C-alpha positions in Angstrom: -16.0 19.8 -17.4 -17.0 16.4 -16.1 -18.7 13.9 -18.4 -21.5 13.5 -15.8 -23.2 15.9 -13.4 -21.0 16.1 -10.3 -20.7 18.9 -7.8 -18.0 21.2 -9.2 -17.0 22.1 -5.7 -15.9 18.5 -5.1 -13.0 17.6 -7.4 -11.7 14.2 -8.3 -12.8 11.2 -6.4 -14.7 13.2 -3.8 -17.2 14.3 -6.4 -17.6 10.8 -7.7 -18.1 9.5 -4.1 -20.9 12.1 -3.6 -22.4 11.3 -7.0 -22.8 7.6 -6.1 -22.4 7.1 -2.3 -23.5 3.4 -2.4 -20.3 2.6 -4.4 -18.2 5.1 -2.3 -18.6 3.2 1.0 -17.0 -0.1 0.0 -14.3 1.6 -2.1 -13.4 3.9 0.8 -13.3 1.0 3.2 -10.9 -0.9 0.9 -8.7 2.2 0.5 -8.7 2.8 4.3 -7.7 -0.8 5.0 -4.9 -0.8 2.3 -3.5 2.6 3.0 -4.1 3.2 6.7 -4.6 -0.2 8.2 -1.9 -2.3 10.0 1.1 -2.9 7.8 4.9 -3.0 7.9 4.7 -0.1 5.4 3.9 3.3 6.8 0.8 5.2 5.5 3.2 7.6 3.8 5.0 4.8 2.0 1.7 3.3 0.8 0.5 6.7 -0.4 3.7 7.1 -2.3 3.0 3.8 -4.1 -0.4 5.3 -5.1 1.2 8.6 -6.2 3.9 7.0 -8.3 1.4 4.7 -10.0 -0.9 7.6 -10.6 1.9 9.7 -12.2 2.8 6.9 -14.6 -1.0 6.6 -15.4 -1.0 10.3 -16.1 -3.7 11.0 -13.6 -3.1 14.6 -12.4 -5.7 14.6 -9.6 -4.5 11.3 -8.0 -0.8 12.1 -8.5 -1.2 15.4 -6.7 -3.6 14.2 -4.0 -1.7 11.1 -3.0 1.6 12.9 -3.4 0.4 15.4 -0.8 -1.0 12.6 1.4 2.4 10.9 1.2 4.4 14.1 1.7 2.5 14.8 4.9 3.3 11.4 6.3 6.7 10.2 4.9 10.2 11.0 6.1 11.6 13.7 3.8 8.1 15.0 2.9 7.5 16.6 -0.5 11.2 16.3 -1.5 11.1 12.5 -1.1 7.8 12.2 -3.0 9.1 14.4 -5.9 12.4 12.4 -6.1 10.5 9.0 -6.1 8.1 10.3 -8.9 11.1 11.5 -10.9 13.7 8.6 -10.5 13.3 5.6 -8.3 17.0 4.7 -8.5 18.2 7.9 -6.8 15.2 8.7 -4.6 16.0 8.8 -0.8 13.8 5.7 0.0 14.6 2.3 1.5 15.7 -0.5 -0.8 12.5 -2.4 0.3 10.2 0.5 -0.9 12.2 0.9 -4.1 11.7 -2.8 -4.9 8.0 -2.6 -4.0 7.6 0.5 -6.3 9.1 -1.5 -9.1 6.5 -4.2 -8.4 3.8 -1.6 -8.4 4.9 -0.1 -11.7 5.0 -3.5 -13.3 1.4 -4.1 -12.0 0.1 -0.9 -13.5 1.5 -2.0 -16.8 0.0 -5.5 -16.7 -0.4 -8.1 -14.0 1.7 -10.3 -16.3 4.6 -7.8 -16.0 5.1 -8.7 -12.3 7.9 -11.2 -12.7 9.4 -13.7 -10.3 12.6 -11.6 -10.4 10.8 -8.5 -9.2 9.1 -10.4 -6.4 12.4 -12.1 -5.4 14.2 -8.7 -5.4 11.5 -7.2 -3.1 11.8 -10.2 -0.8 15.6 -9.9 -0.7 15.1 -6.2 0.2 13.0 -7.2 3.2 9.4 -7.2 1.8 7.1 -9.7 3.3 4.5 -11.6 1.2 1.9 -9.3 2.7 3.9 -6.3 1.6 4.0 -7.7 -2.0 0.3 -8.6 -1.9 -0.7 -5.2 -0.7 1.6 -3.4 -3.2 0.0 -5.3 -6.1 -3.5 -4.5 -4.8 -2.6 -0.8 -4.2 -1.2 -0.5 -7.7 -4.3 -2.2 -9.2 -6.7 -0.1 -7.2 -4.9 3.1 -8.1 -5.0 2.2 -11.7 -8.8 1.7 -11.3 -9.2 5.0 -9.5 -7.0 6.8 -12.1 -9.3 5.6 -14.9 -12.4 6.3 -12.8 -11.4 9.9 -12.2 -10.0 10.6 -15.7 -12.6 8.6 -17.5 -15.3 10.8 -16.1 -13.2 13.9 -16.6 -13.5 15.1 -13.0 -12.1 18.5 -12.0 -8.6 18.6 -10.7 -7.5 21.8 -9.0 -4.0 23.1 -9.9 -3.4 24.7 -6.5 -1.0 22.7 -4.3 -2.5 24.2 -1.2 -5.8 22.4 -2.0 -4.1 19.0 -1.9 -2.2 19.9 1.3 -5.5 20.8 3.0 -7.2 17.6 1.9 -4.1 15.7 3.2 -4.6 17.1 6.7 -8.3 16.2 6.6 -7.3 12.7 5.5 -4.8 12.3 8.3 -7.3 13.4 10.8 -10.3 11.4 9.7 -9.2 8.8 7.1 -10.8 7.7 3.9 -14.0 6.4 5.5 -14.6 9.9 6.9 -14.2 11.5 3.4 -16.6 9.0 1.9 -19.0 9.5 4.8 -18.9 13.3 4.3 -19.6 12.9 0.6 -22.5 10.6 1.4 -24.0 13.0 4.0 -23.8 15.9 1.6 -25.4 13.9 -1.2 -28.4 12.9 1.0 
């Protein structure tokens, strides 16, 4: 049960967006830009960064949601996502994404954990400075969202089909549409 009164039919972040739509709008716009805007990383790769960070932060809702979002958009689908969440070294992902995931995991631990060696390894694997910037920001933002969702004890369905359905809605309309729908329902 949530620590605050949110609509129990809107689990995780969606319920929090509906609870306080004025904060949902800028957060959704930032997420839309980072995860779906122009980038050398695919939306599926960026969602994978969020899912891996969320798993390490022990946030079930975000791990499952963004794992499903990634699986629906990344080569190899759910198998690739599961492998990356389990073991980066053997996951069937590019060396560039592997290096960026290491940067992301260091970021979730502490900004000071992102070392010159990690950044140099990412650059050597083909990551641009924008890729590195966005990876650090995605990891930071997901750490915030993980704490937001879990800190308010939001509901997290345990049915994979729920997350797969939300993934299709996300692909069709983006994060801004999800926040907009939450705002419209709250009005």
